[in-house]
C-alpha positions in Angstrom: 24.0 -14.3 -2.5 26.6 -16.4 -0.2 25.1 -18.1 2.8 27.3 -20.0 5.2 29.5 -22.4 2.8 27.1 -22.2 0.0 24.8 -19.9 -2.0 21.2 -19.2 -2.3 19.0 -17.4 -4.9 17.1 -14.2 -4.1 14.2 -14.2 -6.6 12.3 -10.9 -6.5 8.8 -10.9 -8.1 6.5 -7.8 -8.0 2.9 -8.5 -8.3 0.4 -5.7 -7.5 -2.9 -7.1 -6.1 -6.0 -5.1 -5.1 -7.3 -8.1 -3.1 -6.0 -10.9 -1.1 -5.7 -14.1 -3.4 -6.7 -17.1 -1.5 -4.6 -19.4 -3.6 -1.3 -17.4 -3.2 0.4 -20.5 -2.0 -0.2 -22.2 -5.4 0.9 -19.3 -7.4 4.1 -18.9 -5.3 4.8 -22.6 -5.8 4.1 -22.2 -9.6 6.6 -19.3 -9.7 9.1 -21.4 -7.8 8.9 -24.5 -9.9 8.9 -22.3 -13.0 12.3 -20.9 -12.0 13.4 -24.3 -11.3 12.5 -25.4 -14.8 14.3 -22.6 -16.5 17.3 -23.3 -14.2 17.6 -26.8 -15.3 17.2 -25.8 -19.0 20.2 -23.3 -18.7 22.9 -25.8 -18.1 23.5 -29.5 -18.9 25.7 -30.4 -15.7 23.3 -29.3 -13.1 23.1 -31.9 -10.2 21.0 -30.1 -7.7 18.5 -27.3 -7.5 19.5 -24.2 -5.6 17.6 -23.2 -2.3 14.9 -20.6 -2.6 13.3 -19.2 0.3 9.7 -17.9 -0.7 8.6 -14.7 0.9 5.4 -12.6 0.4 5.4 -9.1 1.5 2.0 -7.5 1.6 1.4 -3.7 2.0 -2.2 -3.5 1.3 -4.9 -2.3 3.8 -7.0 -5.3 4.0 -6.2 -8.0 6.5 -4.2 -10.9 5.0 -6.4 -14.1 5.2 -4.9 -16.2 2.4 -3.4 -19.6 3.9 0.4 -19.7 3.7 0.4 -23.6 3.4 -0.5 -25.2 0.1 -1.7 -28.2 2.2 -4.3 -26.1 3.7 -5.8 -25.4 0.2 -6.1 -29.2 -0.8 -9.2 -31.2 0.3 -8.6 -34.2 2.4 -4.6 -34.1 2.2 -4.5 -37.1 4.7 -5.6 -39.2 1.9 -2.3 -38.9 -0.1 -0.3 -39.7 3.0 3.5 -39.1 2.3 2.8 -38.4 -1.3 0.8 -35.2 -0.4 2.2 -31.8 -1.4 3.8 -29.8 1.5 4.7 -26.2 0.5 4.6 -23.1 2.6 5.8 -19.4 2.0 7.0 -16.9 4.6 4.3 -14.1 4.9 5.1 -10.5 5.8 2.1 -8.4 6.2 3.0 -4.8 7.1 -0.4 -4.0 8.6 0.2 -6.7 11.0 3.0 -4.8 12.9 1.9 -2.0 15.3 3.3 1.4 14.8 4.8 1.1 18.3 6.7 -2.2 17.5 8.1 -0.7 14.4 9.5 2.1 16.1 11.4 -0.1 18.4 13.5 -1.2 15.6 15.7 1.2 13.8 16.7 0.2 10.4 15.4 0.6 6.6 13.0 -2.3 6.7 10.6 -1.0 9.6 11.1 2.5 8.2 9.6 1.3 4.9 6.8 -0.5 6.8 6.1 2.8 8.8 6.0 4.6 5.5 3.6 2.3 3.7 1.4 1.3 6.7 1.4 4.3 8.8 2.2 7.4 6.7 2.6 10.1 9.3 5.4 12.6 8.2 5.8 14.0 11.6 6.6 10.5 13.1 8.7 9.7 10.0 10.7 12.8 10.3 12.3 11.9 13.6 12.6 8.2 12.5 14.3 9.0 9.2 16.7 11.4 10.9 17.6 8.5 13.4 18.1 6.2 10.8 20.5 8.5 8.9 22.4 9.0 12.2 22.7 5.4 13.1 23.0 3.5 9.7 26.6 3.0 8.7 25.5 2.5 4.9 24.7 6.0 4.0 24.2 4.9 0.2 21.5 2.4 1.2 19.8 4.9 3.6 20.1 7.7 0.7 18.3 5.3 -1.6 15.5 5.0 0.8 15.3 8.8 1.6 15.3 9.5 -2.5 12.3 6.9 -2.6 10.4 8.6 0.4 11.1 12.1 -1.2 9.6 11.1 -4.5 6.5 9.5 -2.8 6.1 12.7 -0.8 6.2 14.9 -3.8 4.2 12.8 -6.4 2.1 10.6 -4.3 1.7 6.7 -4.3 0.2 6.4 -7.8 3.1 8.1 -9.7 6.1 6.1 -11.1 9.5 6.5 -9.4 12.3 8.1 -11.4 15.3 5.8 -11.1 17.8 8.8 -11.8 16.4 10.6 -8.8 17.4 7.7 -6.7 21.2 8.1 -7.0 21.7 11.3 -4.8 23.6 10.4 -1.6 23.1 12.5 1.4 26.1 13.9 2.9 25.0 15.2 6.4 22.1 15.6 8.8 21.2 19.0 7.7 20.6 17.9 4.2 18.2 15.2 5.3 16.5 17.5 7.7 15.9 20.0 4.8 14.4 17.5 2.8 12.0 16.3 5.5 11.0 19.7 6.3 9.9 20.3 2.6 8.2 17.0 2.6 6.1 17.9 5.8 5.3 21.3 4.2 4.0 19.6 1.0 2.0 17.1 3.0 0.3 19.9 5.0 -0.3 21.8 1.9 -1.9 18.7 0.2 -4.2 18.2 3.3 -5.1 21.9 3.4 -6.0 21.9 -0.3 -8.1 18.7 0.0 -9.8 20.4 3.0 -10.6 23.4 0.7 -11.7 21.1 -2.1 -14.1 19.1 0.2 -15.4 22.4 1.8 -16.1 23.6 -1.7 -17.9 20.6 -2.7 -20.0 20.7 0.4 -20.8 24.4 -0.3 -21.9 23.7 -3.8 -24.1 20.7 -2.7 -25.8 22.9 -0.2 -26.4 25.4 -2.8 -27.9 23.0 -5.2 -30.2 21.6 -2.4 -31.4 25.2 -1.5 -32.3 25.8 -5.3 -34.3 22.5 -5.3 -36.1 23.5 -2.2 -37.0 27.1 -3.7 -38.3 25.3 -7.0 -40.4 22.8 -5.0 -41.6 25.8 -2.7 -42.9 27.5 -6.0 -44.5 24.3 -7.2 -46.3 23.6 -4.0 -47.7 27.1 -4.1 -49.2 26.2 -7.5 -50.7 23.2 -5.9 -48.6 20.6 -7.9 -48.7 17.1 -6.7 -45.8 16.0 -4.3 -44.9 13.1 -6.8 -44.5 15.3 -9.7 -42.5 17.8 -7.6 -40.3 14.9 -6.4 -39.7 13.6 -10.1 -38.8 17.0 -11.3 -36.4 18.2 -8.3 -35.0 14.9 -7.4 -36.1 15.6 -3.8 -37.7 12.8 -1.6 -41.3 13.2 -0.8 -40.2 13.5 3.0 -38.0 16.4 2.2 -40.7 18.1 0.2 -43.1 17.7 3.1 -40.9 19.4 5.3 -40.8 22.6 3.0 -42.9 25.4 4.5 
């Protein structure tokens, strides 16, 4: 992309991590130098390498604890003096932004962070409507809204359908209708999960009641508590409370 009187590369790397890798700085540097090596091989008249601004965006739940500087990961970097290795990436950890601070900024980026870090459809409904009202690039906003709709419909663990991202919202009413449906789906899922949890607790209580009844019968037959515990799975303490 053009920047001032020159060009910079935007290199997008998607890597899904369930943890916070301590040596992220080393990995980012490896990716960057690998790109440079491929860039040099691609042409014979290359005089200089293009500038690359390394960014790591993190949307996990854990706190980001990995050092952003390579020098921090090297033991006694002072021993090398000016021949040491200095490299740093720019970290964007979504969970380090408060919901209040994100609500003060009205564009697609904080809306994305709000969706991923603070998924609250009631709050997002107002924010996404305001985003549609104030953002002049309706195509970019529509792309984001289509992504949000798929997340709402299918959850976070399902793939995104690229063809479903192309719809462009023409007016506020259309966006409002989509968000109302998203809220309805969200409440239905929450209600369904609540019923499922209640059913599981009900079944668990039923199993416990049956085990206590069996233990009560065994106690009446003067069976040893250790044997009753082994057969029913109840603890000796639980069996001692049965009357």
